C-alpha positions, 0 to 999 in steps of 0.5 A: 500500500503506497501512501503520501510521505506526510501520513503519519500512520498506515495499517497492514493489510489485511491482518497478519496471519494470526489477527494481528494488525500492524499500525506503522508511524512515521515522521512526527505526530502531534496535534494536527495528527489526531484525528487520523491517528485515532481513526486508524487505531480505531480501524486497526482495533475493528480489523484485528482479531487477537491483537494490535501492534503499534511500530514505532520505529519510523517515528521521529517525534510524538507529544502527547496527542500520540500518548492520548491516542495510544491509551485510547487504543489500549482501552478500545483493545482490551474492550475487545479482548484484543493484545496490544503492544508497542514495537521499537519506540525510541527514547523520545517516546520511552521518556514520555512514557516514563515521565507520565507512568504510562509505561507500565500500561503499554506493553514495549518491545524492542522490535517489531519481530519481538512483539509479534513473537510475545503476541503469538504472531511470529514474524511472517507476512 
């Protein structure tokens, strides 16, 4: 799926084997991207059958907008009986999670592969 460079979040489509949907974040996410990120996370939750993984490898910057969206995603995933995890968050996002105390609420994995493995989805697709 090709998307404009300005799009801050894309979804793997269809869901990976095992029912996991991966949301790939890119660039900078701030208040201007709020609606797009929240809508993408909602679509991911609707498509997934087991879990949603947020791949942060290409995320350059985020503020509390993303933190709010991630906490909303966690609440939606939990309500739907889905797992949820962050993969490869950079130092800036990790610091934000630590400063706010949200790190204990969001499972963090060093790579996408390790997040998929932890959720039982393997590294295929």
